[in-house]
KOLVEXMAR-413356 format. One record per residue: x, y, z of N, C-alpha, C, O in turn. Coordinates in steps of 0.001 Angstrom, whole numbers, padded with zeros to 6 digits, always signed. Example, Ala and Ser with C-alpha at 12.3 -4.5 7.8 and 13.67 -1.06 7.14 Angstrom:
2
+013190-005690+007800+012300-004500+007800+013200-003300+007800+014236-003319+008465;+012850-002250+007080+013670-001060+007140+012900+000030+007870+013409+001138+008039;
# end
This chain:
46
-030345-016132+059903-031303-016686+058964-032653-016053+059254-033074-015953+060407;-033310-015637+058217-034612-015014+058368-035723-016034+058471-035500-017188+058838;-036928-015592+058140-038100-016459+058216-038352-017222+056926-039410-017832+056773;-037400-017204+055989-037595-017885+054715-037683-019394+054932-037065-019946+055842;-038459-020041+054080-038527-021500+054122-037292-022073+053442-036815-021530+052446;-036782-023159+053978-035625-023825+053378-036120-024867+052398-036939-025716+052749;-035630-024808+051174-035968-025804+050162-034949-026937+050293-033884-026899+049676;-035284-027943+051100-034364-029036+051405-033986-029838+050164-032899-030416+050123;-034844-029888+049160-034548-030635+047931-033427-029991+047112-032780-030673+046317;-033191-028705+047291-032170-027998+046517-030966-027584+047363-030111-026830+046896;-030894-028071+048604-029845-027634+049514-028469-028155+049112-027473-027469+049341;-028381-029340+048522-027118-029817+047981-026218-030553+048946-025057-030179+049111;-026727-031590+049586-025895-032410+050459-025334-033624+049730-024931-034595+050371;-025302-033584+048413-024775-034697+047632-023266-034799+047829-022595-033808+048118;-022745-036011+047668-021305-036241+047756-020632-035702+046499-021073-035970+045381;-019577-034953+046693-018799-034427+045575-017357-034894+045769-016683-034455+046701;-016885-035779+044895-015517-036287+044996-014534-035189+044606-014706-034517+043589;-013514-035019+045421-012473-034033+045161-011119-034734+045058-010993-035896+045442;-010117-034042+044547-008779-034626+044402-008097-034852+045746-007362-035826+045909;-008329-033975+046700-007668-034030+048011-008701-033899+049120-009806-033400+048905;-008321-034356+050312-009137-034207+051508-008246-033655+052614-007044-033921+052638;-008830-032888+053526-008078-032357+054665-008204-033334+055820-009309-033758+056158;-007073-033695+056431-007047-034649+057537-006339-034009+058720-005226-033496+058593;-007007-034046+059887-006403-033523+061102-006785-034452+062245-007943-034854+062358;-005820-034795+063090-006013-035785+064147-005950-035105+065511-005081-034269+065759;-006897-035479+066407-006892-035022+067793-006120-036063+068597-006538-037218+068666;-004996-035673+069208-004151-036616+069932-003571-035934+071167-003072-034811+071094;-003643-036627+072297-003088-036114+073561-003634-034735+073919-002902-033872+074405;-004926-034541+073673-005578-033302+074071-005356-032112+073168-005680-030984+073542;-004806-032341+071977-004619-031218+071059-004675-031698+069615-004462-032876+069326;-004965-030766+068716-005017-031079+067290-003603-031147+066740-002785-030265+067002;-003321-032182+065985-002044-032308+065288-002094-031440+064025-003163-030980+063623;-000946-031226+063416-000913-030422+062195-001723-031118+061104-001581-032326+060912;-002557-030390+060398-003393-030952+059347-002605-031200+058072-001592-030549+057814;-003084-032152+057277-002440-032474+056007-003501-032686+054937-004675-032898+055242;-003079-032627+053690-003941-032999+052576-003615-034432+052187-002449-034827+052190;-004642-035218+051850-004450-036619+051505-005292-036993+050292-006307-036359+050003;-004858-038024+049596-005636-038597+048489-006588-039680+048983-007478-040107+048246;-006407-040126+050225-007196-041212+050808-008656-040787+050930-008953-039770+051557;-009570-041553+050338-010984-041186+050405-011754-042051+051396-012977-042154+051304;-011049-042677+052351-011688-043483+053384-011794-042647+054655-010813-042048+055096;-012994-042609+055245-013205-041881+056489-012823-042794+057645-013480-043810+057872;-011769-042445+058381-011276-043256+059494-011842-042688+060795-011598-041530+061134;-012599-043513+061521-013198-043093+062789-012836-044128+063847-012959-045329+063606;-012392-043673+065014-012105-044594+066108-012723-044059+067393-013034-042873+067501;-012893-044935+068349-013466-044558+069645-012372-044267+070637-012655-043931+071787;
# end
C-alpha cells in the first residue's frame, strides 16, 4: 500500500447476504474439511 489516503466511507464493509457460507471447524488441533452451508448464524464457542 502506498501513501494514498484511505476513503473509509467508500471502503465497503456493509453486510452482503449470499446464498451460501463457507464453514470450517478447528478440532483436535487441525482444521476439519470445509463445507458450504445455508445457515446464516455465526457460531462461536470458547
